C-alpha positions, 0 to 999 in steps of 0.5 A: 036746112039740115043741121051740120055734123062733123065728118071724117074723111080720107083722101089719097092721090095717085097718078095714072097715065100721067094724070094726077087724081085724088079720091076720097071717102068719108063718114059722119062722126056721129054714133048710131043710136043706143039699142034698147033691152027687151021690152024697150027698157034701157040696156045696161052694161050690167048685163050680157044682153045682145044690146049690151054687145052692140052698144059697146061696139057703137061706143068703141067705134066712136072712140076709134073714129075720134082717134083717127082725127088730126088731134094731138095725143095729149088732148085726145087722151084728156078728152077720152079720160075726162069726157070733156072738150069733145066737139062730137058729143060724149064718150059715155052712154047712159046705162053704164057705158064709158070709154077708158084707155091705158098706156102701158108704155 
């Protein structure tokens, strides 16, 4: 049996010819595997390698996906700031990748 994993989905309704329809689309809320540096070494955020850019985007998209979920702002802010309380794994990656956010309001 496959292991359960969190999903994010969007549902929209519309009416056509007097009939109501609902359509949806979703994706697994699981970040892709971190890329390695040349020679299969760990990719570090300390260097400007192609793997660094790819891993930065992977983590950024994981964070953005979490922000799309139905979660109260204070809980989301705490989760991203402390990397605790997540049901979808860490918002940090080995090699020096981590989330940070600022509220300039």
